[in-house]
mmCIF file of the N, C-alpha and C atoms, coordinates in Angstrom:
data_MODEL
# 
_entry.id   MODEL 
# 
loop_
_atom_site.group_PDB 
_atom_site.id 
_atom_site.type_symbol 
_atom_site.label_atom_id 
_atom_site.label_alt_id 
_atom_site.label_comp_id 
_atom_site.label_asym_id 
_atom_site.label_entity_id 
_atom_site.label_seq_id 
_atom_site.pdbx_PDB_ins_code 
_atom_site.Cartn_x 
_atom_site.Cartn_y 
_atom_site.Cartn_z 
_atom_site.occupancy 
_atom_site.B_iso_or_equiv 
_atom_site.pdbx_formal_charge 
_atom_site.auth_seq_id 
_atom_site.auth_comp_id 
_atom_site.auth_asym_id 
_atom_site.auth_atom_id 
_atom_site.pdbx_PDB_model_num 
ATOM 1   N N  . UNK A 1 1  ? 0.563   -0.670 0.051   1.00 0.00 ? 1  UNK A N  1 
ATOM 2   C CA . UNK A 1 1  ? 0.123   0.083  0.411   1.00 0.00 ? 1  UNK A CA 1 
ATOM 3   C C  . UNK A 1 1  ? 1.174   1.026  0.080   1.00 0.00 ? 1  UNK A C  1 
ATOM 4   N N  . UNK A 1 2  ? 2.157   1.219  0.692   1.00 0.00 ? 2  UNK A N  1 
ATOM 5   C CA . UNK A 1 2  ? 2.687   2.725  1.014   1.00 0.00 ? 2  UNK A CA 1 
ATOM 6   C C  . UNK A 1 2  ? 3.182   2.862  -0.532  1.00 0.00 ? 2  UNK A C  1 
ATOM 7   N N  . UNK A 1 3  ? 3.750   1.856  -1.110  1.00 0.00 ? 3  UNK A N  1 
ATOM 8   C CA . UNK A 1 3  ? 4.623   2.349  -2.209  1.00 0.00 ? 3  UNK A CA 1 
ATOM 9   C C  . UNK A 1 3  ? 3.707   2.917  -3.425  1.00 0.00 ? 3  UNK A C  1 
ATOM 10  N N  . UNK A 1 4  ? 2.147   2.017  -3.687  1.00 0.00 ? 4  UNK A N  1 
ATOM 11  C CA . UNK A 1 4  ? 1.442   2.685  -4.583  1.00 0.00 ? 4  UNK A CA 1 
ATOM 12  C C  . UNK A 1 4  ? 0.900   4.358  -4.307  1.00 0.00 ? 4  UNK A C  1 
ATOM 13  N N  . UNK A 1 5  ? 1.069   5.048  -2.661  1.00 0.00 ? 5  UNK A N  1 
ATOM 14  C CA . UNK A 1 5  ? 1.311   6.079  -2.405  1.00 0.00 ? 5  UNK A CA 1 
ATOM 15  C C  . UNK A 1 5  ? 2.292   6.746  -2.422  1.00 0.00 ? 5  UNK A C  1 
ATOM 16  N N  . UNK A 1 6  ? 4.065   6.616  -2.470  1.00 0.00 ? 6  UNK A N  1 
ATOM 17  C CA . UNK A 1 6  ? 4.717   6.819  -2.489  1.00 0.00 ? 6  UNK A CA 1 
ATOM 18  C C  . UNK A 1 6  ? 4.696   7.201  -4.360  1.00 0.00 ? 6  UNK A C  1 
ATOM 19  N N  . UNK A 1 7  ? 4.396   5.870  -4.955  1.00 0.00 ? 7  UNK A N  1 
ATOM 20  C CA . UNK A 1 7  ? 4.364   6.226  -6.490  1.00 0.00 ? 7  UNK A CA 1 
ATOM 21  C C  . UNK A 1 7  ? 3.454   7.084  -6.841  1.00 0.00 ? 7  UNK A C  1 
ATOM 22  N N  . UNK A 1 8  ? 2.691   7.610  -6.688  1.00 0.00 ? 8  UNK A N  1 
ATOM 23  C CA . UNK A 1 8  ? 1.509   8.654  -6.728  1.00 0.00 ? 8  UNK A CA 1 
ATOM 24  C C  . UNK A 1 8  ? 2.291   10.101 -6.617  1.00 0.00 ? 8  UNK A C  1 
ATOM 25  N N  . UNK A 1 9  ? 2.778   9.893  -4.908  1.00 0.00 ? 9  UNK A N  1 
ATOM 26  C CA . UNK A 1 9  ? 3.211   11.632 -4.852  1.00 0.00 ? 9  UNK A CA 1 
ATOM 27  C C  . UNK A 1 9  ? 4.301   11.492 -5.776  1.00 0.00 ? 9  UNK A C  1 
ATOM 28  N N  . UNK A 1 10 ? 4.962   11.106 -6.068  1.00 0.00 ? 10 UNK A N  1 
ATOM 29  C CA . UNK A 1 10 ? 6.050   11.129 -6.596  1.00 0.00 ? 10 UNK A CA 1 
ATOM 30  C C  . UNK A 1 10 ? 5.868   11.850 -8.494  1.00 0.00 ? 10 UNK A C  1 
ATOM 31  N N  . UNK A 1 11 ? 4.533   11.263 -8.587  1.00 0.00 ? 11 UNK A N  1 
ATOM 32  C CA . UNK A 1 11 ? 4.707   11.494 -10.098 1.00 0.00 ? 11 UNK A CA 1 
ATOM 33  C C  . UNK A 1 11 ? 3.345   12.614 -10.009 1.00 0.00 ? 11 UNK A C  1 
ATOM 34  N N  . UNK A 1 12 ? 3.037   13.184 -8.529  1.00 0.00 ? 12 UNK A N  1 
ATOM 35  C CA . UNK A 1 12 ? 2.058   14.299 -8.422  1.00 0.00 ? 12 UNK A CA 1 
ATOM 36  C C  . UNK A 1 12 ? 3.884   15.803 -8.147  1.00 0.00 ? 12 UNK A C  1 
ATOM 37  N N  . UNK A 1 13 ? 4.461   15.062 -7.622  1.00 0.00 ? 13 UNK A N  1 
ATOM 38  C CA . UNK A 1 13 ? 5.658   15.731 -7.813  1.00 0.00 ? 13 UNK A CA 1 
ATOM 39  C C  . UNK A 1 13 ? 6.149   16.408 -9.324  1.00 0.00 ? 13 UNK A C  1 
ATOM 40  N N  . UNK A 1 14 ? 6.231   15.185 -9.871  1.00 0.00 ? 14 UNK A N  1 
ATOM 41  C CA . UNK A 1 14 ? 7.348   15.342 -11.129 1.00 0.00 ? 14 UNK A CA 1 
ATOM 42  C C  . UNK A 1 14 ? 5.856   16.276 -12.126 1.00 0.00 ? 14 UNK A C  1 
ATOM 43  N N  . UNK A 1 15 ? 5.293   15.894 -11.597 1.00 0.00 ? 15 UNK A N  1 
ATOM 44  C CA . UNK A 1 15 ? 3.762   17.401 -12.864 1.00 0.00 ? 15 UNK A CA 1 
ATOM 45  C C  . UNK A 1 15 ? 4.196   18.295 -12.282 1.00 0.00 ? 15 UNK A C  1 
ATOM 46  N N  . UNK A 1 16 ? 4.238   19.118 -11.033 1.00 0.00 ? 16 UNK A N  1 
ATOM 47  C CA . UNK A 1 16 ? 4.167   20.092 -10.623 1.00 0.00 ? 16 UNK A CA 1 
ATOM 48  C C  . UNK A 1 16 ? 5.835   20.749 -10.671 1.00 0.00 ? 16 UNK A C  1 
ATOM 49  N N  . UNK A 1 17 ? 6.936   20.045 -10.931 1.00 0.00 ? 17 UNK A N  1 
ATOM 50  C CA . UNK A 1 17 ? 7.790   20.799 -11.245 1.00 0.00 ? 17 UNK A CA 1 
ATOM 51  C C  . UNK A 1 17 ? 8.247   21.138 -12.634 1.00 0.00 ? 17 UNK A C  1 
ATOM 52  N N  . UNK A 1 18 ? 7.471   20.210 -13.539 1.00 0.00 ? 18 UNK A N  1 
ATOM 53  C CA . UNK A 1 18 ? 7.099   20.510 -14.918 1.00 0.00 ? 18 UNK A CA 1 
ATOM 54  C C  . UNK A 1 18 ? 6.237   21.526 -15.128 1.00 0.00 ? 18 UNK A C  1 
ATOM 55  N N  . UNK A 1 19 ? 5.124   21.997 -14.481 1.00 0.00 ? 19 UNK A N  1 
ATOM 56  C CA . UNK A 1 19 ? 4.245   22.991 -14.694 1.00 0.00 ? 19 UNK A CA 1 
ATOM 57  C C  . UNK A 1 19 ? 4.909   24.351 -14.080 1.00 0.00 ? 19 UNK A C  1 
ATOM 58  N N  . UNK A 1 20 ? 5.827   24.283 -13.330 1.00 0.00 ? 20 UNK A N  1 
ATOM 59  C CA . UNK A 1 20 ? 6.144   25.706 -12.679 1.00 0.00 ? 20 UNK A CA 1 
ATOM 60  C C  . UNK A 1 20 ? 6.254   26.756 -13.097 1.00 0.00 ? 20 UNK A C  1 
ATOM 61  N N  . UNK A 1 21 ? 7.451   26.928 -14.130 1.00 0.00 ? 21 UNK A N  1 
ATOM 62  C CA . UNK A 1 21 ? 7.242   28.046 -14.871 1.00 0.00 ? 21 UNK A CA 1 
ATOM 63  C C  . UNK A 1 21 ? 5.993   27.900 -15.287 1.00 0.00 ? 21 UNK A C  1 
ATOM 64  N N  . UNK A 1 22 ? 5.626   27.777 -16.244 1.00 0.00 ? 22 UNK A N  1 
ATOM 65  C CA . UNK A 1 22 ? 4.508   28.088 -16.978 1.00 0.00 ? 22 UNK A CA 1 
ATOM 66  C C  . UNK A 1 22 ? 3.806   29.333 -15.890 1.00 0.00 ? 22 UNK A C  1 
ATOM 67  N N  . UNK A 1 23 ? 3.486   29.720 -14.611 1.00 0.00 ? 23 UNK A N  1 
ATOM 68  C CA . UNK A 1 23 ? 2.980   30.501 -13.783 1.00 0.00 ? 23 UNK A CA 1 
ATOM 69  C C  . UNK A 1 23 ? 2.908   31.939 -14.844 1.00 0.00 ? 23 UNK A C  1 
ATOM 70  N N  . UNK A 1 24 ? 4.588   31.262 -14.739 1.00 0.00 ? 24 UNK A N  1 
ATOM 71  C CA . UNK A 1 24 ? 5.440   32.674 -14.731 1.00 0.00 ? 24 UNK A CA 1 
ATOM 72  C C  . UNK A 1 24 ? 5.224   33.836 -16.084 1.00 0.00 ? 24 UNK A C  1 
ATOM 73  N N  . UNK A 1 25 ? 5.195   32.184 -17.099 1.00 0.00 ? 25 UNK A N  1 
ATOM 74  C CA . UNK A 1 25 ? 5.313   32.802 -18.174 1.00 0.00 ? 25 UNK A CA 1 
ATOM 75  C C  . UNK A 1 25 ? 4.019   33.390 -18.442 1.00 0.00 ? 25 UNK A C  1 
ATOM 76  N N  . UNK A 1 26 ? 2.617   32.960 -18.086 1.00 0.00 ? 26 UNK A N  1 
ATOM 77  C CA . UNK A 1 26 ? 1.457   33.399 -18.029 1.00 0.00 ? 26 UNK A CA 1 
ATOM 78  C C  . UNK A 1 26 ? 1.615   34.554 -17.843 1.00 0.00 ? 26 UNK A C  1 
ATOM 79  N N  . UNK A 1 27 ? 1.676   35.182 -16.670 1.00 0.00 ? 27 UNK A N  1 
ATOM 80  C CA . UNK A 1 27 ? 1.836   36.079 -15.660 1.00 0.00 ? 27 UNK A CA 1 
ATOM 81  C C  . UNK A 1 27 ? 2.528   37.852 -16.541 1.00 0.00 ? 27 UNK A C  1 
ATOM 82  N N  . UNK A 1 28 ? 3.579   36.817 -17.439 1.00 0.00 ? 28 UNK A N  1 
ATOM 83  C CA . UNK A 1 28 ? 4.221   37.636 -18.800 1.00 0.00 ? 28 UNK A CA 1 
ATOM 84  C C  . UNK A 1 28 ? 3.327   37.974 -19.550 1.00 0.00 ? 28 UNK A C  1 
ATOM 85  N N  . UNK A 1 29 ? 2.607   37.005 -20.384 1.00 0.00 ? 29 UNK A N  1 
ATOM 86  C CA . UNK A 1 29 ? 2.216   37.209 -21.369 1.00 0.00 ? 29 UNK A CA 1 
ATOM 87  C C  . UNK A 1 29 ? 0.471   38.357 -20.303 1.00 0.00 ? 29 UNK A C  1 
ATOM 88  N N  . UNK A 1 30 ? 0.420   38.599 -20.144 1.00 0.00 ? 30 UNK A N  1 
ATOM 89  C CA . UNK A 1 30 ? -0.836  39.753 -19.929 1.00 0.00 ? 30 UNK A CA 1 
ATOM 90  C C  . UNK A 1 30 ? -0.191  40.386 -19.140 1.00 0.00 ? 30 UNK A C  1 
ATOM 91  N N  . UNK A 1 31 ? 1.006   40.936 -19.077 1.00 0.00 ? 31 UNK A N  1 
ATOM 92  C CA . UNK A 1 31 ? 1.153   42.058 -18.574 1.00 0.00 ? 31 UNK A CA 1 
ATOM 93  C C  . UNK A 1 31 ? 1.092   42.854 -19.671 1.00 0.00 ? 31 UNK A C  1 
ATOM 94  N N  . UNK A 1 32 ? 1.981   42.093 -20.753 1.00 0.00 ? 32 UNK A N  1 
ATOM 95  C CA . UNK A 1 32 ? 2.424   42.549 -22.392 1.00 0.00 ? 32 UNK A CA 1 
ATOM 96  C C  . UNK A 1 32 ? 0.982   42.642 -22.729 1.00 0.00 ? 32 UNK A C  1 
ATOM 97  N N  . UNK A 1 33 ? 0.341   41.249 -22.787 1.00 0.00 ? 33 UNK A N  1 
ATOM 98  C CA . UNK A 1 33 ? -1.428  42.289 -23.284 1.00 0.00 ? 33 UNK A CA 1 
ATOM 99  C C  . UNK A 1 33 ? -1.511  43.374 -22.813 1.00 0.00 ? 33 UNK A C  1 
ATOM 100 N N  . UNK A 1 34 ? -1.819  43.881 -20.928 1.00 0.00 ? 34 UNK A N  1 
ATOM 101 C CA . UNK A 1 34 ? -2.476  44.891 -20.945 1.00 0.00 ? 34 UNK A CA 1 
ATOM 102 C C  . UNK A 1 34 ? -1.652  46.091 -21.005 1.00 0.00 ? 34 UNK A C  1 
ATOM 103 N N  . UNK A 1 35 ? -0.382  46.297 -20.691 1.00 0.00 ? 35 UNK A N  1 
ATOM 104 C CA . UNK A 1 35 ? 0.411   47.615 -21.289 1.00 0.00 ? 35 UNK A CA 1 
ATOM 105 C C  . UNK A 1 35 ? 0.234   47.635 -23.131 1.00 0.00 ? 35 UNK A C  1 
ATOM 106 N N  . UNK A 1 36 ? -0.067  46.802 -23.956 1.00 0.00 ? 36 UNK A N  1 
ATOM 107 C CA . UNK A 1 36 ? 0.235   46.933 -25.061 1.00 0.00 ? 36 UNK A CA 1 
ATOM 108 C C  . UNK A 1 36 ? -1.620  47.804 -25.198 1.00 0.00 ? 36 UNK A C  1 
ATOM 109 N N  . UNK A 1 37 ? -2.485  47.360 -24.516 1.00 0.00 ? 37 UNK A N  1 
ATOM 110 C CA . UNK A 1 37 ? -4.123  47.992 -24.193 1.00 0.00 ? 37 UNK A CA 1 
ATOM 111 C C  . UNK A 1 37 ? -3.729  48.718 -23.913 1.00 0.00 ? 37 UNK A C  1 
ATOM 112 N N  . UNK A 1 38 ? -3.272  49.557 -23.169 1.00 0.00 ? 38 UNK A N  1 
ATOM 113 C CA . UNK A 1 38 ? -2.603  50.973 -21.941 1.00 0.00 ? 38 UNK A CA 1 
ATOM 114 C C  . UNK A 1 38 ? -2.734  51.529 -23.078 1.00 0.00 ? 38 UNK A C  1 
ATOM 115 N N  . UNK A 1 39 ? -1.653  50.721 -23.676 1.00 0.00 ? 39 UNK A N  1 
ATOM 116 C CA . UNK A 1 39 ? -1.428  52.057 -24.558 1.00 0.00 ? 39 UNK A CA 1 
ATOM 117 C C  . UNK A 1 39 ? -2.301  52.151 -25.815 1.00 0.00 ? 39 UNK A C  1 
ATOM 118 N N  . UNK A 1 40 ? -2.348  51.235 -26.057 1.00 0.00 ? 40 UNK A N  1 
ATOM 119 C CA . UNK A 1 40 ? -3.940  51.379 -27.440 1.00 0.00 ? 40 UNK A CA 1 
ATOM 120 C C  . UNK A 1 40 ? -4.845  52.904 -27.103 1.00 0.00 ? 40 UNK A C  1 
ATOM 121 N N  . UNK A 1 41 ? -5.121  52.626 -25.806 1.00 0.00 ? 41 UNK A N  1 
ATOM 122 C CA . UNK A 1 41 ? -6.280  53.460 -25.354 1.00 0.00 ? 41 UNK A CA 1 
ATOM 123 C C  . UNK A 1 41 ? -5.495  54.885 -25.035 1.00 0.00 ? 41 UNK A C  1 
ATOM 124 N N  . UNK A 1 42 ? -4.741  55.012 -24.321 1.00 0.00 ? 42 UNK A N  1 
ATOM 125 C CA . UNK A 1 42 ? -4.512  56.034 -24.796 1.00 0.00 ? 42 UNK A CA 1 
ATOM 126 C C  . UNK A 1 42 ? -3.585  57.476 -25.920 1.00 0.00 ? 42 UNK A C  1 
ATOM 127 N N  . UNK A 1 43 ? -3.616  56.126 -26.850 1.00 0.00 ? 43 UNK A N  1 
ATOM 128 C CA . UNK A 1 43 ? -3.383  56.925 -28.213 1.00 0.00 ? 43 UNK A CA 1 
ATOM 129 C C  . UNK A 1 43 ? -5.427  57.237 -28.770 1.00 0.00 ? 43 UNK A C  1 
ATOM 130 N N  . UNK A 1 44 ? -5.776  56.461 -28.401 1.00 0.00 ? 44 UNK A N  1 
ATOM 131 C CA . UNK A 1 44 ? -7.131  56.758 -28.919 1.00 0.00 ? 44 UNK A CA 1 
ATOM 132 C C  . UNK A 1 44 ? -7.381  58.412 -27.359 1.00 0.00 ? 44 UNK A C  1 
ATOM 133 N N  . UNK A 1 45 ? -7.457  58.334 -26.627 1.00 0.00 ? 45 UNK A N  1 
ATOM 134 C CA . UNK A 1 45 ? -8.549  58.858 -25.681 1.00 0.00 ? 45 UNK A CA 1 
ATOM 135 C C  . UNK A 1 45 ? -7.322  60.122 -25.931 1.00 0.00 ? 45 UNK A C  1 
ATOM 136 N N  . UNK A 1 46 ? -5.964  60.482 -26.427 1.00 0.00 ? 46 UNK A N  1 
ATOM 137 C CA . UNK A 1 46 ? -5.295  61.607 -26.735 1.00 0.00 ? 46 UNK A CA 1 
ATOM 138 C C  . UNK A 1 46 ? -5.333  62.117 -28.409 1.00 0.00 ? 46 UNK A C  1 
ATOM 139 N N  . UNK A 1 47 ? -5.933  61.003 -28.989 1.00 0.00 ? 47 UNK A N  1 
ATOM 140 C CA . UNK A 1 47 ? -6.018  61.744 -30.621 1.00 0.00 ? 47 UNK A CA 1 
ATOM 141 C C  . UNK A 1 47 ? -6.208  63.089 -30.470 1.00 0.00 ? 47 UNK A C  1 
ATOM 142 N N  . UNK A 1 48 ? -6.530  63.796 -31.489 1.00 0.00 ? 48 UNK A N  1 
ATOM 143 C CA . UNK A 1 48 ? -7.570  65.346 -31.641 1.00 0.00 ? 48 UNK A CA 1 
ATOM 144 C C  . UNK A 1 48 ? -8.857  65.057 -30.818 1.00 0.00 ? 48 UNK A C  1 
ATOM 145 N N  . UNK A 1 49 ? -9.320  64.694 -31.863 1.00 0.00 ? 49 UNK A N  1 
ATOM 146 C CA . UNK A 1 49 ? -11.153 64.121 -31.932 1.00 0.00 ? 49 UNK A CA 1 
ATOM 147 C C  . UNK A 1 49 ? -11.533 63.899 -30.482 1.00 0.00 ? 49 UNK A C  1 
ATOM 148 N N  . UNK A 1 50 ? -10.612 63.266 -30.116 1.00 0.00 ? 50 UNK A N  1 
ATOM 149 C CA . UNK A 1 50 ? -11.387 62.450 -29.029 1.00 0.00 ? 50 UNK A CA 1 
ATOM 150 C C  . UNK A 1 50 ? -10.793 63.674 -27.658 1.00 0.00 ? 50 UNK A C  1 
ATOM 151 N N  . UNK A 1 51 ? -9.878  62.936 -28.051 1.00 0.00 ? 51 UNK A N  1 
ATOM 152 C CA . UNK A 1 51 ? -9.349  65.082 -26.817 1.00 0.00 ? 51 UNK A CA 1 
ATOM 153 C C  . UNK A 1 51 ? -10.398 65.875 -27.248 1.00 0.00 ? 51 UNK A C  1 
ATOM 154 N N  . UNK A 1 52 ? -10.932 66.748 -27.863 1.00 0.00 ? 52 UNK A N  1 
ATOM 155 C CA . UNK A 1 52 ? -11.978 67.625 -27.915 1.00 0.00 ? 52 UNK A CA 1 
ATOM 156 C C  . UNK A 1 52 ? -13.096 67.494 -27.878 1.00 0.00 ? 52 UNK A C  1 
ATOM 157 N N  . UNK A 1 53 ? -13.765 65.999 -27.785 1.00 0.00 ? 53 UNK A N  1 
ATOM 158 C CA . UNK A 1 53 ? -14.968 65.268 -27.354 1.00 0.00 ? 53 UNK A CA 1 
ATOM 159 C C  . UNK A 1 53 ? -15.080 65.915 -25.329 1.00 0.00 ? 53 UNK A C  1 
ATOM 160 N N  . UNK A 1 54 ? -13.864 64.438 -25.538 1.00 0.00 ? 54 UNK A N  1 
ATOM 161 C CA . UNK A 1 54 ? -13.772 65.140 -23.896 1.00 0.00 ? 54 UNK A CA 1 
ATOM 162 C C  . UNK A 1 54 ? -13.791 66.288 -23.539 1.00 0.00 ? 54 UNK A C  1 
ATOM 163 N N  . UNK A 1 55 ? -13.100 66.990 -23.841 1.00 0.00 ? 55 UNK A N  1 
ATOM 164 C CA . UNK A 1 55 ? -13.532 68.336 -22.685 1.00 0.00 ? 55 UNK A CA 1 
ATOM 165 C C  . UNK A 1 55 ? -14.213 68.925 -23.375 1.00 0.00 ? 55 UNK A C  1 
ATOM 166 N N  . UNK A 1 56 ? -14.786 68.831 -24.873 1.00 0.00 ? 56 UNK A N  1 
ATOM 167 C CA . UNK A 1 56 ? -16.516 69.527 -24.111 1.00 0.00 ? 56 UNK A CA 1 
ATOM 168 C C  . UNK A 1 56 ? -17.265 68.796 -23.309 1.00 0.00 ? 56 UNK A C  1 
ATOM 169 N N  . UNK A 1 57 ? -17.164 67.350 -23.402 1.00 0.00 ? 57 UNK A N  1 
ATOM 170 C CA . UNK A 1 57 ? -18.462 66.915 -22.874 1.00 0.00 ? 57 UNK A CA 1 
ATOM 171 C C  . UNK A 1 57 ? -17.648 67.601 -20.731 1.00 0.00 ? 57 UNK A C  1 
ATOM 172 N N  . UNK A 1 58 ? -16.642 67.615 -20.673 1.00 0.00 ? 58 UNK A N  1 
ATOM 173 C CA . UNK A 1 58 ? -16.220 68.414 -19.085 1.00 0.00 ? 58 UNK A CA 1 
ATOM 174 C C  . UNK A 1 58 ? -16.950 69.893 -19.217 1.00 0.00 ? 58 UNK A C  1 
ATOM 175 N N  . UNK A 1 59 ? -15.990 70.419 -20.215 1.00 0.00 ? 59 UNK A N  1 
ATOM 176 C CA . UNK A 1 59 ? -16.953 72.130 -19.891 1.00 0.00 ? 59 UNK A CA 1 
ATOM 177 C C  . UNK A 1 59 ? -18.733 71.523 -20.199 1.00 0.00 ? 59 UNK A C  1 
ATOM 178 N N  . UNK A 1 60 ? -19.105 71.205 -20.935 1.00 0.00 ? 60 UNK A N  1 
ATOM 179 C CA . UNK A 1 60 ? -20.401 70.761 -21.003 1.00 0.00 ? 60 UNK A CA 1 
ATOM 180 C C  . UNK A 1 60 ? -20.657 70.075 -19.065 1.00 0.00 ? 60 UNK A C  1 
ATOM 181 N N  . UNK A 1 61 ? -20.265 69.536 -18.200 1.00 0.00 ? 61 UNK A N  1 
ATOM 182 C CA . UNK A 1 61 ? -21.053 69.414 -16.800 1.00 0.00 ? 61 UNK A CA 1 
ATOM 183 C C  . UNK A 1 61 ? -20.817 69.863 -16.127 1.00 0.00 ? 61 UNK A C  1 
ATOM 184 N N  . UNK A 1 62 ? -19.362 71.063 -16.523 1.00 0.00 ? 62 UNK A N  1 
ATOM 185 C CA . UNK A 1 62 ? -19.216 72.196 -14.849 1.00 0.00 ? 62 UNK A CA 1 
ATOM 186 C C  . UNK A 1 62 ? -19.850 73.237 -14.988 1.00 0.00 ? 62 UNK A C  1 
ATOM 187 N N  . UNK A 1 63 ? -20.805 73.276 -16.542 1.00 0.00 ? 63 UNK A N  1 
ATOM 188 C CA . UNK A 1 63 ? -21.290 74.394 -16.878 1.00 0.00 ? 63 UNK A CA 1 
ATOM 189 C C  . UNK A 1 63 ? -22.553 74.467 -16.597 1.00 0.00 ? 63 UNK A C  1 
ATOM 190 N N  . UNK A 1 64 ? -23.329 73.105 -15.988 1.00 0.00 ? 64 UNK A N  1 
ATOM 191 C CA . UNK A 1 64 ? -24.999 72.967 -16.256 1.00 0.00 ? 64 UNK A CA 1 
ATOM 192 C C  . UNK A 1 64 ? -24.839 73.094 -14.649 1.00 0.00 ? 64 UNK A C  1 
ATOM 193 N N  . UNK A 1 65 ? -26.447 73.607 -14.956 1.00 0.00 ? 65 UNK A N  1 
ATOM 194 C CA . UNK A 1 65 ? -27.493 74.853 -13.741 1.00 0.00 ? 65 UNK A CA 1 
ATOM 195 C C  . UNK A 1 65 ? -27.913 73.080 -13.595 1.00 0.00 ? 65 UNK A C  1 
ATOM 196 N N  . UNK A 1 66 ? -28.668 72.980 -11.844 1.00 0.00 ? 66 UNK A N  1 
ATOM 197 C CA . UNK A 1 66 ? -29.330 72.089 -11.716 1.00 0.00 ? 66 UNK A CA 1 
ATOM 198 C C  . UNK A 1 66 ? -30.375 72.654 -11.178 1.00 0.00 ? 66 UNK A C  1 
# 
């Protein structure tokens, strides 16, 4: 009985060692994707047309009477 438990435990440890680097690479890819999305969003928001529209919305909101 103990031999089967040890064999299963060894197999589990071996599997865990093989997957150890996966988490780091997945985080790295997630960070790269998030940065790329942030750059794209920044470019869109700071473009001339969008910037003008955002300024108009803020001006309208600040000058609104309640």
